[in-house]
N, C-alpha and C positions, 0 to 999 in steps of 0.2 A: 277399790283400786282405781287409781286416776289416769294412769299412764300405762301403756303396754309398749315395750321395746322389742322389735323384731329386726334381726339382721338378714340381710339378703346379699346374694353375689349374683343374682339374676338366673340361677339354675332352676330347674323344674322342682327340686327338693325345696329350695328357698321358697318358691312361688307357693308350694302347698302350706309351708309354715306360716307365710305372710296371710293366706287366705283363712287359716285357723285363728290368727292373731286378730284379723279384722272381725271375725265372727264373736270372739271373746270381748273385744272393745265394744262392739255394738250392744252385746248382752249386758255388759257391766257399766255401759255409758261412760267408757274411759276413751282418752285419747290415744290413737295410734301413732307411734313414732317409729318411722323405717330408717334403718341404718344400712347404707350400702357398704359392704366390706369387700375390698378388692383383693383377690388371691394374689400371692407374692409373684406368682408368674403363671400367666394365662396361656396355655399351650396354643389356643386359637390365635392369640396376639403373635407369638414366635413364628407361626406359619404364614399367617395372613392378617395383618393389622384391622383390615376392613371387617372381619369376623369377630373382632373382640367386643365385649359387652358395652353398651353404650348407657352408662348409668343415668345419664340425664333424661333421655327419652324414656327409659324404663320407669324411673321414678315419677315423671310426668303422666305415664299411663297409670301407674298404680294410684296417684292422687285423683285421676278421673274415674277410677273403679271404687275407690274407697274413700273419697273426699268427705264422707259424712262422718267419719271417725277420726 
């Protein structure tokens, strides 16, 4: 295995999947590719745009945590 692709929408469930994918990538010596998937309508955005997910900040944080894979 050379690459592992994991999708995220910044939810807690996606975070758990990302953690597992990072463990697998480390164990296999594979590259981890993270794909941000934006839901078609985010309820947080409809109510308060300030509470909408910030994918850029999220992906930078992920890079800091898992930059080795």
